[in-house]
C-alpha positions, 0 to 999 in steps of 0.5 A: 446502532449495530445494525447500521455497520453492515449498511456502511459497506452495503451502500457502495457495494449496491452501487458497484452492483447497479453500475457495473450490471445496469448497463448503458441505460445508467450512463447519464446518471450512473456517476451521480448514483455512485456519488450518492451511495458513497456520501450516504455510507459517509452519512451513516458513519457520521450517525455511528460516530455520534453514537460512539461519542455519546458512550463512555470509552469502554463501551465504544466497541459495537459488533455486528454478527451476520452469519457463520461462514463454516461452523464445524467443530475446531473451525469457526469462521464467522462474518462479524463486523466490528466498530471501535475507535480505530476502525471508526476513524478509518471509516469516516476518512474513507467515506468522507474523502471518498466522497469528495473524490467521487464528486470531483470525479463527476467534473475530472471524468466528464468526457469519458465514455465509460465514466459509468464503469469508472464509478462502479469501480470506485464504489467497489473500492469503498466497499472493499476498504470498508470491509477491510477496516470493519473486519472483526477477524483476520480471515474477513479482513483478508476478504476486504484486502483482496478485494482492495487489491482487485479494485486498485487493479481495475482503476489503475488500469482504467484507460487500458488503451494505453500500454503503460496503464495496463502494464501498471496495473498488472505490475500493482497487482503481482507486487501485492501478490507478494505482499498478500502471501505474507497476510495468508501465511500470518492467517494460518500461523494464527490459526495454528497457533491460537485455533482462531482468526478472531481479533479478541481471542488472538490479542488476548492470548497472545501471552500464550505463544512463544516470542518466536512464533509471534515474530514469525506472525509479526514479520508476515504482516509486516510483508503484507503491509509493505505490499499495500503501503508500498514500503521498501522492498515492496514500493516499486509499483507506486510510481507507475500506478500514477498511470491511472486517472488522477482521482484514483491516485487521490482515493487509493494513493493518498488517503485509503489503500496505501494506509491499509498496511498501517491500519494492520500494523496498528490493529495487530499492536498486541501481536507486535508488542509481543515480538520486539525484533519485529517492531525493530524491523518495522521502525527500519523499514519506515525510516528507510522508505521515508528517505527513499521516497523523499529522494525519489521525490526530488528528482521527478518532473511528472507532478503525479510522480513527484507526489507518489514519492512524497506519499511513499515517504509520508506512509514511511513516517506512518510505519516508523511511528507504528513500529515504535509501539505504544509510543507511536500508535496514535501518532501513526494514525494522526498522521495518517488521517492529516495526510488524507486531507492534504495528500488528496488535496494535492493530487486533486490539485495536480489533476485540476492543473492537468485538467487545464493544461491538455493532460500535461504532467511534466512541471517543466512545461507549466510555470506561472500557473497561479495567475490562471488558477487561483483556486488551484493555487490557493488550495495546493498551496495550503496542502504544500504548507501542510505537508512540510509541516508549516507551524499551525497547519496539519502536517506541523502537529502530526509529523512532529509528534512522530519525530518526538516519538522517534527520539522518545525511543531512546538509545541509539536507536532513538537517535537514529530514527529521530534523525532519520526523520529530521532529515526526511523533513528537510527533504520534504520541504526541498521536494515540495517547494520544488513542485510549488515553484515549478508549477505556479511560479516563474515564467510560462514555459508550456508550448504547442503540442505536436499537433500545434495546439497550445494549452489555454490554462483555465480554473476547474469547474466548481464540481472540481474546486469544492472538494479541493477547498473542503480538503484544504480547510481540513489540511489547515485545521485538521492537525490543530483540531486533533492535538487540542487537549490531546483530543485524538490521543484520548479517542484512540488510546482505549484501543491502541494504548500509549505510553510517553517514552523518554525522550533526550529532547524536549518537545521544543527542541524537536519543533526548533530543529524541525523548523530549522530543517523546513527552512533549509529545504525551502531555500535549497529549493528556492536557490535552485528553481526560484532564483533562476529560470527552470530549463524546459529540458532537465539537465543531466544532473549528478549521479544521485539525480540520475538514479533517482529518476529511475526510482533508485534503480529499484526496477533495475534491481528487481529485474536482475535479482528477481526477473532474471534470477527467477529465469536463471532459476527456472532454467537450472530446475529444468535442467535438473529435472531433465538430467537428474530427475528424469535421467534417473527414471529414464535411466532405470527403464533403459537398464530394465529393458536392455536386461529384459532383451538380453534375457529373452534370448534365453527363450528361443523356443528350440528344444536343444537349447533347453536341453543344454540348459538343463544339463548345464544346470544339473552339472553345476548342481552335481558339481556343488553337491561334491564340493560340499562333501569334500569340505 
């Protein structure tokens, strides 16, 4: 079975090569080729998953060695794949949700003349993401990491004729480069510390390294995770990335790419367990981001950007759980999987709404769409109930376990983290209820566009609604399936480890508190957007609302501190270079030149001048001799 691991990556990689090189002769069938190869990778994943289930827990790690890239003394870089419970979970999520999004894209991109190229980029992204999660060492993981960055750049900027899309792609690429430097430095530190990149030797020798070195490695890994997973302070690219086609938002920014940082932290659990200081930073980053994203999501009128803020917040929950150590690793991944179901479904639902509304994204110009799009309304509504943690649905099981784990951290830290998670649950209920009410309820608010064309909302074709229905089923039943008998916990525990912690609150108390927060959030949203008509033009709003509309001034901060700060730093360095460095060099040269010019006047070619010089020199020598004798 080990020989099948490489085929997981080879199938979408072959699709990318064929679609991007094959030319226009494949335009008529390219989308089906891409979808078929994504589905083929999913089928191979199911076969491998069935094989792992048939093995005992300690025999569920398969490796496949392809070749040694640089086999020299003291440096071994191997292309080896590792399939265990953690990577298998990601394989099924990436290929399963990815295949559904490929199918959805067949309808969504039907009229795009570059559809074949789009599916080639989708296949390239799947191949890179699978390489990332199947790598058996950090160097190979880095290749997949960079491949994901390249594919996301191509997909976000796919509609490059739109200046906003081109700018968003460049912004995502540059911000992620900052995080990628963290991963590069972490890999270098690992090799300097352990003499290898491979997971097994690194994790088994963690105890031989100092806590300071482990903390440095862990913080660099966290920096990398912040870039890919859009966590504070590297979160600014996610909202702008919504300029890409909606299937891209569903694939990259809901189920796969933004979860890469969570995977990196959980995969590196042994390193973080040896660096408690770094773990604390991880929890702080997660808690701050879950509140940051939730607040931003409350003020967005663009349906995709509201969901982008939600993604940032939900990934914050996962990072918070991952920072809790063995108490939260399993629940971070469990929420990651359930989030893949309901958030991908929500994005596809948003795309379905846009498809029926002439690509309008402003929710203030929607209203009453449940009557025109019943399938979209039901599937989107189930995703909404799942994300707010409605009892019995997926988010209820996964998010509640994270909140329990936060309180189980114990002490003041546990109360602060648990309180932040509860507050985030209330805000989540508010902004998601706001999205539902503004989109599907109330009276219609759409108007003719500047060309006089009025939208005629209608349900999307079956090729788009079928993936939405499948994801809605996962949103409803996924959490219960994973939680019954602690099925998911027992599956991942051999890889991630698990401990119960010591919570000051019982599970029932946490659940009751979460339900109270849910009701408060829903009621507040209903009071503001359900009881009275939604204005077509957004009111000015409070100071916090205006700041949230501008992403809590994150771009302003980056511009002032990083862009302008960088400009001033560059100018200062140029000034110092001209005045100090070049000044010393040029001054020395000028001094030598001036002295040389004066000395050359002594060599004028006249014999009388030389005779006078010789006489003067002889006189000085005689005078010095007489002076010495007198002394």
